[in-house]
N, CA, C and O atoms as CSV, one atom per row, in Angstrom:
chain,resi,resn,atom,element,x,y,z
A,1,MET,N,N,7.146,-25.295,6.051
A,1,MET,CA,C,6.067,-24.546,5.439
A,1,MET,C,C,4.751,-25.325,5.484
A,1,MET,O,O,3.680,-24.736,5.633
A,2,ALA,N,N,4.836,-26.635,5.355
A,2,ALA,CA,C,3.628,-27.462,5.381
A,2,ALA,C,C,2.907,-27.326,6.716
A,2,ALA,O,O,1.677,-27.277,6.753
A,3,LEU,N,N,3.653,-27.263,7.806
A,3,LEU,CA,C,3.066,-27.111,9.135
A,3,LEU,C,C,2.307,-25.789,9.246
A,3,LEU,O,O,1.202,-25.743,9.786
A,4,GLU,N,N,2.910,-24.717,8.730
A,4,GLU,CA,C,2.274,-23.404,8.779
A,4,GLU,C,C,0.997,-23.382,7.946
A,4,GLU,O,O,-0.016,-22.828,8.372
A,5,ASN,N,N,1.042,-23.981,6.765
A,5,ASN,CA,C,-0.136,-24.024,5.901
A,5,ASN,C,C,-1.226,-24.904,6.480
A,5,ASN,O,O,-2.410,-24.597,6.340
A,6,ASN,N,N,-0.844,-25.991,7.127
A,6,ASN,CA,C,-1.811,-26.873,7.767
A,6,ASN,C,C,-2.594,-26.112,8.846
A,6,ASN,O,O,-3.812,-26.256,8.953
A,7,LEU,N,N,-1.899,-25.316,9.627
A,7,LEU,CA,C,-2.570,-24.524,10.654
A,7,LEU,C,C,-3.486,-23.487,10.008
A,7,LEU,O,O,-4.615,-23.301,10.460
A,8,LEU,N,N,-3.021,-22.814,8.967
A,8,LEU,CA,C,-3.853,-21.809,8.293
A,8,LEU,C,C,-5.141,-22.415,7.746
A,8,LEU,O,O,-6.181,-21.757,7.735
A,9,ASN,N,N,-5.078,-23.657,7.296
A,9,ASN,CA,C,-6.281,-24.327,6.788
A,9,ASN,C,C,-7.332,-24.504,7.880
A,9,ASN,O,O,-8.519,-24.623,7.577
A,10,LYS,N,N,-6.918,-24.524,9.127
A,10,LYS,CA,C,-7.838,-24.694,10.253
A,10,LYS,C,C,-8.370,-23.371,10.798
A,10,LYS,O,O,-9.314,-23.366,11.589
A,11,VAL,N,N,-7.781,-22.259,10.389
A,11,VAL,CA,C,-8.169,-20.946,10.922
A,11,VAL,C,C,-9.588,-20.603,10.484
A,11,VAL,O,O,-9.937,-20.698,9.308
A,12,SER,N,N,-10.399,-20.199,11.469
A,12,SER,CA,C,-11.769,-19.783,11.182
A,12,SER,C,C,-11.888,-18.270,11.382
A,12,SER,O,O,-10.992,-17.625,11.927
A,13,THR,N,N,-12.999,-17.733,10.935
A,13,THR,CA,C,-13.269,-16.308,11.137
A,13,THR,C,C,-13.311,-15.983,12.626
A,13,THR,O,O,-12.845,-14.923,13.044
A,14,SER,N,N,-13.861,-16.880,13.421
A,14,SER,CA,C,-13.903,-16.624,14.877
A,14,SER,C,C,-12.497,-16.583,15.470
A,14,SER,O,O,-12.262,-15.854,16.434
A,15,ASP,N,N,-11.555,-17.350,14.915
A,15,ASP,CA,C,-10.164,-17.289,15.387
A,15,ASP,C,C,-9.572,-15.910,15.092
A,15,ASP,O,O,-8.861,-15.351,15.927
A,16,ILE,N,N,-9.860,-15.362,13.919
A,16,ILE,CA,C,-9.351,-14.032,13.559
A,16,ILE,C,C,-9.968,-12.975,14.460
A,16,ILE,O,O,-9.279,-12.052,14.894
A,17,LEU,N,N,-11.256,-13.099,14.744
A,17,LEU,CA,C,-11.907,-12.137,15.648
A,17,LEU,C,C,-11.299,-12.212,17.051
A,17,LEU,O,O,-11.113,-11.181,17.699
A,18,ARG,N,N,-10.991,-13.414,17.521
A,18,ARG,CA,C,-10.356,-13.565,18.839
A,18,ARG,C,C,-8.931,-13.029,18.826
A,18,ARG,O,O,-8.483,-12.445,19.812
A,19,LEU,N,N,-8.217,-13.219,17.724
A,19,LEU,CA,C,-6.871,-12.663,17.589
A,19,LEU,C,C,-6.933,-11.145,17.685
A,19,LEU,O,O,-6.151,-10.528,18.409
A,20,MET,N,N,-7.861,-10.550,16.956
A,20,MET,CA,C,-7.971,-9.091,16.965
A,20,MET,C,C,-8.338,-8.574,18.353
A,20,MET,O,O,-7.838,-7.536,18.787
A,21,GLU,N,N,-9.210,-9.299,19.044
A,21,GLU,CA,C,-9.562,-8.899,20.401
A,21,GLU,C,C,-8.337,-8.967,21.307
A,21,GLU,O,O,-8.134,-8.092,22.150
A,22,LYS,N,N,-7.533,-9.990,21.135
A,22,LYS,CA,C,-6.284,-10.127,21.888
A,22,LYS,C,C,-5.357,-8.936,21.618
A,22,LYS,O,O,-4.586,-8.532,22.488
A,23,LEU,N,N,-5.440,-8.380,20.408
A,23,LEU,CA,C,-4.608,-7.245,20.019
A,23,LEU,C,C,-5.276,-5.895,20.320
A,23,LEU,O,O,-4.750,-4.843,19.958
A,24,GLY,N,N,-6.431,-5.938,20.981
A,24,GLY,CA,C,-7.082,-4.702,21.422
A,24,GLY,C,C,-8.197,-4.189,20.544
A,24,GLY,O,O,-8.675,-3.074,20.752
A,25,ILE,N,N,-8.632,-4.976,19.557
A,25,ILE,CA,C,-9.722,-4.564,18.671
A,25,ILE,C,C,-10.975,-5.367,19.033
A,25,ILE,O,O,-11.056,-6.553,18.711
A,26,PRO,N,N,-11.946,-4.745,19.692
A,26,PRO,CA,C,-13.167,-5.479,20.043
A,26,PRO,C,C,-14.014,-5.768,18.809
A,26,PRO,O,O,-13.948,-5.047,17.814
A,27,GLU,N,N,-14.802,-6.821,18.886
A,27,GLU,CA,C,-15.632,-7.205,17.746
A,27,GLU,C,C,-16.601,-6.086,17.361
A,27,GLU,O,O,-17.020,-6.000,16.207
A,28,THR,N,N,-16.952,-5.245,18.307
A,28,THR,CA,C,-17.876,-4.145,18.017
A,28,THR,C,C,-17.296,-3.128,17.037
A,28,THR,O,O,-18.047,-2.369,16.424
A,29,SER,N,N,-15.986,-3.100,16.880
A,29,SER,CA,C,-15.389,-2.138,15.940
A,29,SER,C,C,-15.079,-2.765,14.576
A,29,SER,O,O,-14.502,-2.110,13.708
A,30,VAL,N,N,-15.459,-4.023,14.390
A,30,VAL,CA,C,-15.230,-4.716,13.123
A,30,VAL,C,C,-16.340,-4.348,12.146
A,30,VAL,O,O,-17.513,-4.296,12.515
A,31,ARG,N,N,-15.964,-4.098,10.914
A,31,ARG,CA,C,-16.936,-3.883,9.839
A,31,ARG,C,C,-16.925,-5.123,8.964
A,31,ARG,O,O,-15.882,-5.742,8.753
A,32,TYR,N,N,-18.082,-5.472,8.465
A,32,TYR,CA,C,-18.205,-6.686,7.651
A,32,TYR,C,C,-18.446,-6.314,6.200
A,32,TYR,O,O,-19.347,-5.537,5.881
A,33,GLY,N,N,-17.626,-6.881,5.326
A,33,GLY,CA,C,-17.767,-6.669,3.890
A,33,GLY,C,C,-18.113,-7.970,3.209
A,33,GLY,O,O,-18.428,-8.960,3.870
A,34,ASN,N,N,-18.057,-7.977,1.909
A,34,ASN,CA,C,-18.317,-9.174,1.135
A,34,ASN,C,C,-17.055,-10.046,1.159
A,34,ASN,O,O,-16.046,-9.684,0.554
A,35,ASP,N,N,-17.102,-11.186,1.848
A,35,ASP,CA,C,-15.968,-12.097,2.002
A,35,ASP,C,C,-14.805,-11.472,2.773
A,35,ASP,O,O,-13.667,-11.922,2.639
A,36,CYS,N,N,-15.074,-10.446,3.576
A,36,CYS,CA,C,-13.962,-9.860,4.326
A,36,CYS,C,C,-14.432,-9.231,5.632
A,36,CYS,O,O,-15.595,-8.868,5.808
A,37,LEU,N,N,-13.474,-9.123,6.524
A,37,LEU,CA,C,-13.644,-8.385,7.772
A,37,LEU,C,C,-12.748,-7.161,7.648
A,37,LEU,O,O,-11.642,-7.247,7.113
A,38,ILE,N,N,-13.221,-6.030,8.140
A,38,ILE,CA,C,-12.456,-4.791,8.002
A,38,ILE,C,C,-12.140,-4.260,9.398
A,38,ILE,O,O,-13.028,-4.089,10.233
A,39,PHE,N,N,-10.850,-4.003,9.628
A,39,PHE,CA,C,-10.359,-3.610,10.945
A,39,PHE,C,C,-9.576,-2.303,10.870
A,39,PHE,O,O,-9.197,-1.855,9.788
A,40,PRO,N,N,-9.340,-1.698,12.035
A,40,PRO,CA,C,-8.375,-0.587,12.081
A,40,PRO,C,C,-6.983,-1.104,11.722
A,40,PRO,O,O,-6.669,-2.268,11.970
A,41,THR,N,N,-6.166,-0.261,11.151
A,41,THR,CA,C,-4.834,-0.672,10.675
A,41,THR,C,C,-3.823,-0.764,11.816
A,41,THR,O,O,-2.888,0.031,11.904
A,42,ILE,N,N,-4.033,-1.751,12.686
A,42,ILE,CA,C,-3.108,-1.939,13.810
A,42,ILE,C,C,-1.841,-2.670,13.390
A,42,ILE,O,O,-0.973,-2.934,14.222
A,43,CYS,N,N,-1.728,-2.996,12.113
A,43,CYS,CA,C,-0.513,-3.639,11.602
A,43,CYS,C,C,0.656,-2.653,11.571
A,43,CYS,O,O,1.813,-3.071,11.535
A,44,HIS,N,N,0.367,-1.354,11.584
A,44,HIS,CA,C,1.443,-0.355,11.616
A,44,HIS,C,C,1.094,0.830,12.521
A,44,HIS,O,O,1.820,1.825,12.546
A,45,ASN,N,N,0.006,0.731,13.252
A,45,ASN,CA,C,-0.427,1.760,14.201
A,45,ASN,C,C,-0.767,1.117,15.538
A,45,ASN,O,O,-1.017,-0.086,15.614
A,46,THR,N,N,-0.774,1.917,16.572
A,46,THR,CA,C,-1.362,1.451,17.816
A,46,THR,C,C,-2.806,1.914,17.822
A,46,THR,O,O,-3.157,2.859,17.115
A,47,ILE,N,N,-3.631,1.274,18.596
A,47,ILE,CA,C,-5.036,1.627,18.655
A,47,ILE,C,C,-5.211,3.049,19.197
A,47,ILE,O,O,-6.197,3.715,18.881
A,48,ASP,N,N,-4.261,3.514,20.009
A,48,ASP,CA,C,-4.303,4.872,20.569
A,48,ASP,C,C,-4.193,5.948,19.490
A,48,ASP,O,O,-4.634,7.078,19.698
A,49,ASN,N,N,-3.610,5.610,18.345
A,49,ASN,CA,C,-3.430,6.575,17.257
A,49,ASN,C,C,-4.659,6.689,16.362
A,49,ASN,O,O,-4.603,7.322,15.308
A,50,ASP,N,N,-5.776,6.074,16.781
A,50,ASP,CA,C,-7.031,6.133,16.034
A,50,ASP,C,C,-6.830,5.747,14.562
A,50,ASP,O,O,-7.081,6.557,13.669
A,51,PRO,N,N,-6.377,4.512,14.308
A,51,PRO,CA,C,-6.101,4.091,12.928
A,51,PRO,C,C,-7.372,3.995,12.088
A,51,PRO,O,O,-8.462,3.765,12.612
A,52,SER,N,N,-7.215,4.173,10.784
A,52,SER,CA,C,-8.346,4.068,9.859
A,52,SER,C,C,-8.724,2.601,9.653
A,52,SER,O,O,-7.917,1.705,9.904
A,53,HIS,N,N,-9.941,2.363,9.201
A,53,HIS,CA,C,-10.414,1.011,8.903
A,53,HIS,C,C,-10.036,0.655,7.465
A,53,HIS,O,O,-10.878,0.656,6.567
A,54,LYS,N,N,-8.759,0.355,7.270
A,54,LYS,CA,C,-8.290,-0.016,5.936
A,54,LYS,C,C,-7.482,-1.312,5.951
A,54,LYS,O,O,-6.690,-1.573,5.045
A,55,LEU,N,N,-7.693,-2.121,6.994
A,55,LEU,CA,C,-7.061,-3.431,7.100
A,55,LEU,C,C,-8.139,-4.476,6.852
A,55,LEU,O,O,-9.080,-4.610,7.634
A,56,TYR,N,N,-7.993,-5.206,5.769
A,56,TYR,CA,C,-8.999,-6.187,5.376
A,56,TYR,C,C,-8.453,-7.596,5.599
A,56,TYR,O,O,-7.297,-7.890,5.294
A,57,TYR,N,N,-9.311,-8.450,6.137
A,57,TYR,CA,C,-8.998,-9.875,6.221
A,57,TYR,C,C,-9.950,-10.575,5.269
A,57,TYR,O,O,-11.166,-10.545,5.457
A,58,TYR,N,N,-9.383,-11.212,4.237
A,58,TYR,CA,C,-10.195,-11.900,3.242
A,58,TYR,C,C,-10.367,-13.358,3.660
A,58,TYR,O,O,-9.403,-14.121,3.728
A,59,GLU,N,N,-11.612,-13.725,3.937
A,59,GLU,CA,C,-11.905,-15.057,4.471
A,59,GLU,C,C,-11.570,-16.176,3.488
A,59,GLU,O,O,-11.120,-17.241,3.910
A,60,SER,N,N,-11.778,-15.962,2.197
A,60,SER,CA,C,-11.532,-17.039,1.227
A,60,SER,C,C,-10.043,-17.348,1.078
A,60,SER,O,O,-9.668,-18.510,0.919
A,61,SER,N,N,-9.195,-16.324,1.126
A,61,SER,CA,C,-7.752,-16.553,0.962
A,61,SER,C,C,-7.022,-16.647,2.301
A,61,SER,O,O,-5.862,-17.057,2.352
A,62,LYS,N,N,-7.702,-16.267,3.382
A,62,LYS,CA,C,-7.121,-16.255,4.731
A,62,LYS,C,C,-5.857,-15.395,4.773
A,62,LYS,O,O,-4.832,-15.781,5.335
A,63,ARG,N,N,-5.972,-14.201,4.149
A,63,ARG,CA,C,-4.861,-13.251,4.111
A,63,ARG,C,C,-5.369,-11.862,4.475
A,63,ARG,O,O,-6.531,-11.519,4.257
A,64,PHE,N,N,-4.463,-11.083,5.030
A,64,PHE,CA,C,-4.743,-9.688,5.337
A,64,PHE,C,C,-4.231,-8.813,4.202
A,64,PHE,O,O,-3.283,-9.169,3.501
A,65,TYR,N,N,-4.879,-7.655,4.034
A,65,TYR,CA,C,-4.378,-6.643,3.112
A,65,TYR,C,C,-4.586,-5.282,3.755
A,65,TYR,O,O,-5.710,-4.905,4.087
A,66,CYS,N,N,-3.497,-4.550,3.926
A,66,CYS,CA,C,-3.541,-3.202,4.484
A,66,CYS,C,C,-3.491,-2.231,3.315
A,66,CYS,O,O,-2.498,-2.155,2.592
A,67,TYR,N,N,-4.583,-1.488,3.141
A,67,TYR,CA,C,-4.679,-0.556,2.018
A,67,TYR,C,C,-4.010,0.782,2.320
A,67,TYR,O,O,-4.022,1.683,1.481
A,68,THR,N,N,-3.431,0.918,3.504
A,68,THR,CA,C,-2.728,2.147,3.858
A,68,THR,C,C,-1.230,2.027,3.661
A,68,THR,O,O,-0.606,2.912,3.075
A,69,ASN,N,N,-0.637,0.924,4.152
A,69,ASN,CA,C,0.813,0.874,4.238
A,69,ASN,C,C,1.427,-0.496,3.960
A,69,ASN,O,O,2.337,-0.600,3.138
A,70,CYS,N,N,0.962,-1.524,4.613
A,70,CYS,CA,C,1.660,-2.811,4.652
A,70,CYS,C,C,1.432,-3.721,3.445
A,70,CYS,O,O,2.252,-4.596,3.166
A,71,LYS,N,N,0.346,-3.525,2.741
A,71,LYS,CA,C,-0.038,-4.340,1.575
A,71,LYS,C,C,-0.436,-5.754,2.004
A,71,LYS,O,O,-0.997,-5.918,3.088
A,72,ALA,N,N,-0.164,-6.788,1.184
A,72,ALA,CA,C,-0.597,-8.157,1.461
A,72,ALA,C,C,0.255,-8.789,2.561
A,72,ALA,O,O,1.476,-8.632,2.595
A,73,MET,N,N,-0.426,-9.510,3.464
A,73,MET,CA,C,0.268,-10.182,4.572
A,73,MET,C,C,-0.411,-11.512,4.877
A,73,MET,O,O,-1.633,-11.636,4.792
A,74,SER,N,N,0.394,-12.493,5.230
A,74,SER,CA,C,-0.167,-13.712,5.801
A,74,SER,C,C,-0.626,-13.381,7.217
A,74,SER,O,O,-0.308,-12.314,7.742
A,75,VAL,N,N,-1.360,-14.278,7.822
A,75,VAL,CA,C,-1.780,-14.067,9.209
A,75,VAL,C,C,-0.548,-13.942,10.099
A,75,VAL,O,O,-0.527,-13.126,11.019
A,76,TYR,N,N,0.471,-14.742,9.830
A,76,TYR,CA,C,1.700,-14.691,10.628
A,76,TYR,C,C,2.394,-13.329,10.497
A,76,TYR,O,O,2.814,-12.738,11.492
A,77,GLU,N,N,2.507,-12.841,9.259
A,77,GLU,CA,C,3.129,-11.528,9.043
A,77,GLU,C,C,2.330,-10.428,9.737
A,77,GLU,O,O,2.898,-9.485,10.288
A,78,PHE,N,N,1.005,-10.561,9.703
A,78,PHE,CA,C,0.166,-9.579,10.378
A,78,PHE,C,C,0.454,-9.568,11.879
A,78,PHE,O,O,0.608,-8.499,12.470
A,79,ILE,N,N,0.529,-10.736,12.492
A,79,ILE,CA,C,0.810,-10.818,13.933
A,79,ILE,C,C,2.155,-10.160,14.236
A,79,ILE,O,O,2.262,-9.355,15.161
A,80,ILE,N,N,3.162,-10.499,13.468
A,80,ILE,CA,C,4.508,-9.931,13.669
A,80,ILE,C,C,4.471,-8.415,13.527
A,80,ILE,O,O,5.013,-7.705,14.374
A,81,ASN,N,N,3.840,-7.908,12.471
A,81,ASN,CA,C,3.755,-6.460,12.258
A,81,ASN,C,C,3.003,-5.757,13.377
A,81,ASN,O,O,3.403,-4.677,13.813
A,82,SER,N,N,1.914,-6.365,13.846
A,82,SER,CA,C,1.106,-5.752,14.900
A,82,SER,C,C,1.890,-5.601,16.194
A,82,SER,O,O,1.793,-4.577,16.871
A,83,TYR,N,N,2.657,-6.611,16.530
A,83,TYR,CA,C,3.481,-6.508,17.736
A,83,TYR,C,C,4.626,-5.526,17.522
A,83,TYR,O,O,4.990,-4.783,18.434
A,84,GLN,N,N,5.185,-5.524,16.334
A,84,GLN,CA,C,6.275,-4.600,16.018
A,84,GLN,C,C,5.796,-3.143,16.124
A,84,GLN,O,O,6.559,-2.278,16.553
A,85,ALA,N,N,4.548,-2.864,15.738
A,85,ALA,CA,C,3.980,-1.515,15.852
A,85,ALA,C,C,3.910,-1.067,17.313
A,85,ALA,O,O,3.846,0.128,17.602
A,86,ARG,N,N,3.922,-2.033,18.225
A,86,ARG,CA,C,3.906,-1.754,19.666
A,86,ARG,C,C,5.300,-1.798,20.278
A,86,ARG,O,O,5.459,-1.698,21.494
A,87,GLY,N,N,6.304,-1.948,19.422
A,87,GLY,CA,C,7.685,-1.983,19.895
A,87,GLY,C,C,8.136,-3.333,20.411
A,87,GLY,O,O,9.132,-3.425,21.129
A,88,ILE,N,N,7.411,-4.386,20.051
A,88,ILE,CA,C,7.736,-5.740,20.519
A,88,ILE,C,C,8.224,-6.572,19.341
A,88,ILE,O,O,7.501,-6.771,18.366
A,89,LYS,N,N,9.451,-7.051,19.441
A,89,LYS,CA,C,10.012,-7.896,18.378
A,89,LYS,C,C,9.455,-9.306,18.555
A,89,LYS,O,O,9.531,-9.887,19.638
A,90,MET,N,N,8.903,-9.837,17.488
A,90,MET,CA,C,8.266,-11.145,17.552
A,90,MET,C,C,8.818,-12.049,16.459
A,90,MET,O,O,8.689,-11.731,15.277
A,91,PRO,N,N,9.429,-13.170,16.830
A,91,PRO,CA,C,9.890,-14.121,15.813
A,91,PRO,C,C,8.705,-14.885,15.223
A,91,PRO,O,O,7.643,-14.975,15.838
A,92,PHE,N,N,8.899,-15.426,14.040
A,92,PHE,CA,C,7.855,-16.194,13.373
A,92,PHE,C,C,7.332,-17.315,14.271
A,92,PHE,O,O,6.126,-17.556,14.332
A,93,SER,N,N,8.240,-17.995,14.965
A,93,SER,CA,C,7.828,-19.134,15.800
A,93,SER,C,C,6.831,-18.706,16.880
A,93,SER,O,O,5.916,-19.460,17.212
A,94,GLN,N,N,6.999,-17.526,17.417
A,94,GLN,CA,C,6.069,-17.048,18.442
A,94,GLN,C,C,4.727,-16.652,17.812
A,94,GLN,O,O,3.679,-16.886,18.413
A,95,ALA,N,N,4.743,-16.063,16.629
A,95,ALA,CA,C,3.501,-15.746,15.917
A,95,ALA,C,C,2.736,-17.041,15.617
A,95,ALA,O,O,1.512,-17.093,15.743
A,96,TYR,N,N,3.462,-18.071,15.223
A,96,TYR,CA,C,2.847,-19.374,14.970
A,96,TYR,C,C,2.185,-19.898,16.242
A,96,TYR,O,O,1.055,-20.385,16.203
A,97,MET,N,N,2.888,-19.798,17.364
A,97,MET,CA,C,2.350,-20.307,18.630
A,97,MET,C,C,1.090,-19.554,19.052
A,97,MET,O,O,0.168,-20.163,19.594
A,98,ILE,N,N,1.031,-18.256,18.817
A,98,ILE,CA,C,-0.164,-17.468,19.150
A,98,ILE,C,C,-1.354,-17.972,18.340
A,98,ILE,O,O,-2.429,-18.211,18.890
A,99,LEU,N,N,-1.162,-18.132,17.048
A,99,LEU,CA,C,-2.251,-18.601,16.194
A,99,LEU,C,C,-2.633,-20.039,16.531
A,99,LEU,O,O,-3.818,-20.367,16.589
A,100,ASP,N,N,-1.655,-20.885,16.749
A,100,ASP,CA,C,-1.896,-22.281,17.103
A,100,ASP,C,C,-2.716,-22.381,18.390
A,100,ASP,O,O,-3.625,-23.206,18.484
A,101,SER,N,N,-2.403,-21.562,19.362
A,101,SER,CA,C,-3.125,-21.555,20.633
A,101,SER,C,C,-4.592,-21.168,20.434
A,101,SER,O,O,-5.481,-21.787,21.019
A,102,LEU,N,N,-4.845,-20.158,19.621
A,102,LEU,CA,C,-6.222,-19.736,19.358
A,102,LEU,C,C,-7.027,-20.830,18.658
A,102,LEU,O,O,-8.165,-21.112,19.033
A,103,VAL,N,N,-6.426,-21.440,17.640
A,103,VAL,CA,C,-7.116,-22.482,16.883
A,103,VAL,C,C,-7.372,-23.696,17.764
A,103,VAL,O,O,-8.482,-24.228,17.775
A,104,ASN,N,N,-6.366,-24.137,18.496
A,104,ASN,CA,C,-6.535,-25.324,19.346
A,104,ASN,C,C,-7.524,-25.086,20.463
A,104,ASN,O,O,-8.260,-25.999,20.837
A,105,ASP,N,N,-7.561,-23.875,21.009
A,105,ASP,CA,C,-8.544,-23.552,22.048
A,105,ASP,C,C,-9.953,-23.677,21.491
A,105,ASP,O,O,-10.831,-24.231,22.152
A,106,ARG,N,N,-10.181,-23.174,20.291
A,106,ARG,CA,C,-11.508,-23.287,19.667
A,106,ARG,C,C,-11.856,-24.745,19.393
A,106,ARG,O,O,-12.986,-25.168,19.638
A,107,LEU,N,N,-10.893,-25.518,18.884
A,107,LEU,CA,C,-11.155,-26.919,18.555
A,107,LEU,C,C,-11.457,-27.754,19.807
A,107,LEU,O,O,-12.274,-28.674,19.762
A,108,LYS,N,N,-10.795,-27.429,20.917
A,108,LYS,CA,C,-11.025,-28.156,22.172
A,108,LYS,C,C,-12.380,-27.826,22.791
A,108,LYS,O,O,-13.072,-28.704,23.307
A,109,HIS,N,N,-12.746,-26.546,22.731
A,109,HIS,CA,C,-13.949,-26.085,23.433
A,109,HIS,C,C,-15.150,-25.881,22.516
A,109,HIS,O,O,-16.209,-25.425,22.949
A,110,GLY,N,N,-14.971,-26.221,21.256
A,110,GLY,CA,C,-16.083,-26.134,20.306
A,110,GLY,C,C,-16.445,-24.790,19.975
A,110,GLY,O,O,-17.365,-24.575,19.186
């Protein structure tokens, strides 16, 4: 658990935006709130289903909250749910590797 939390401490807003882009949500469709980013609910929908903007990422807690269906999620749970909505089974270790890759890429390239 310490390893997972250590990585979460390094996650930046730009990492979340890059994650969402990787999942098919361009930055142009992101809405900005007070201490949060608001996205389409791809945690239980595909982008083709025209999901509502009720998925919030709270920057201070580094957690997602889906106000439609999924409720509170860690970044890892969000990744797993998003792939599962596309019919892809994703183990925690692979969700960790996706996030780790995004964070390390940013840290290497500034």
